[in-house]
N, C-alpha and C positions, 0 to 999 in steps of 0.2 A: 424961489430964487436962483437961476439954476450956475452953473463955474462957466466963467467965463477960460477959456484956452486958449494962448496964444498959437498963433500957425504960422510954420515960416516952410514954404514949399522948398520941397527938392526933388531932384530928381533921384535919389542914389537910394536904395534901400536900407531900410531904419527895422530897428530889430529892440528886439529888449526882452536881458535876461536876468529869472527874478534868484531872488540872492535870499539865503536867510537863516537865522541860527537863533534854538532857542534854548532859554536861560543862559547869559546873558556870565560869564567868567570875570574876574579881576587879573584881565589877565590879555596880551596882545590874541588875537583870533582870526581866521580862516573864516568865510562865509562858505555854505552850501546851496547848491542849487533845489532843489525843490524836488528833486525824491531823494534827499539825505544822504543818499551813498555817494553820491561825488561830488568834487569843492569847484570845479571846471567846466564850461561848455565850450567842445570842440567849433571854431569858428570853420565855415564850408567856404567864408567866397575873403578876397584881401579886403578890410576894412580899418576900424579907426574908431575908438569911444567913443562918444560926445557927450557924455553925461552920467544921472543918479538923476535915481527919485527915493526917499524914502524914509525910513522912520523905525522909533520906541513903538509898543503899543505899551505902552507904559513910562512913566518923565524919571530921569535917573535924579536922584537926589544930591549925587558926588560924581565927578569922574566928567571927562570931554573923550569919544571918537572921532578917530580922523579916518577916513576911507583911502586909502590908495587901491588901484587896479594891479594886475596880477597879470601876466603875457609871458605860457610856458613857466609856470615856480616864477617868475623873480618881477617883485617888487619894482612898480616905475618911478625912476631918483622924483618925477611931477604926484601930489597926491595931490585929489582936491581942497578945497578953500574951507569949503562950506563942514563945519563940525555940525554935532550929534553929541550935543550937553543937560544939563539942566535950566536951561531958559528956551533952549531948543530939540520938540522932542521928533520934530519932524523937517525933514527938509529937502534940498533939491539944486542942482548946478549944472552947470550946461559949458563945454569946454569948445572954441571954435577945431573945425573940422580936420583930419588926417595933421592936426599936430604931433610933431615924432615922436614924444611919450607916450603916444596915445593907438598908436596905427598898429594892427598885425597880419599876420599872412596867413593867409589860408591853409586850415589844418595846426594854429596853433592854439593853446588853450588859452581860452579867459577866464579869470577870476576874478575873487576879489578879499580884501582883506581889509581890519579894521586897526591900529595903532590907540592904545591906549594913554589919555595922560591924568596921573592923580587917579583916588581910590574912583571904579564904576560901584556903583552902589541903588537901586540895589538890584542884587542877582541873578534875579527871576522875571529880567524882563528882556523879550524877546525883541530882537532887529530884522526889517525885511524891506531891502533894497533893490528897484528894478536899476538896471546898468544898463545904457541902451547904446544901441555902434549904427553908423551906417555902414553899409556896405561899398565900396566903393565898385565892384567888378558888377556891380549888379544896377543897370539904369533905367529909367522908362519912360 
């Protein structure tokens, strides 16, 4: 059986930033980029964060994680509403493109952090997330 994927055409360039964090702790934190030495990607054009997809390699027994995008180190005033918890090990969410809380400019540093609610357990779980963006200055 194949995977069904909804597609919606866009005239804008889509990109996906990969973030990860190995061995979650029972604390709020910032995800790392693929090379593990950084916590942000530099936007090469103006654009907007349009969603995320990802999850844990193992289910939580307790605790909830809520993801927040960061732009130049500042946490957006709006969190993503989907959470990862003991009933939902993987999740995804999309936002309307170019909403105020999720826009960025060329040169901005784009990151992703989590805030926890309750006790996060087990602390041996890894988190992997793709942050999806559209570039408003790049049209097809």
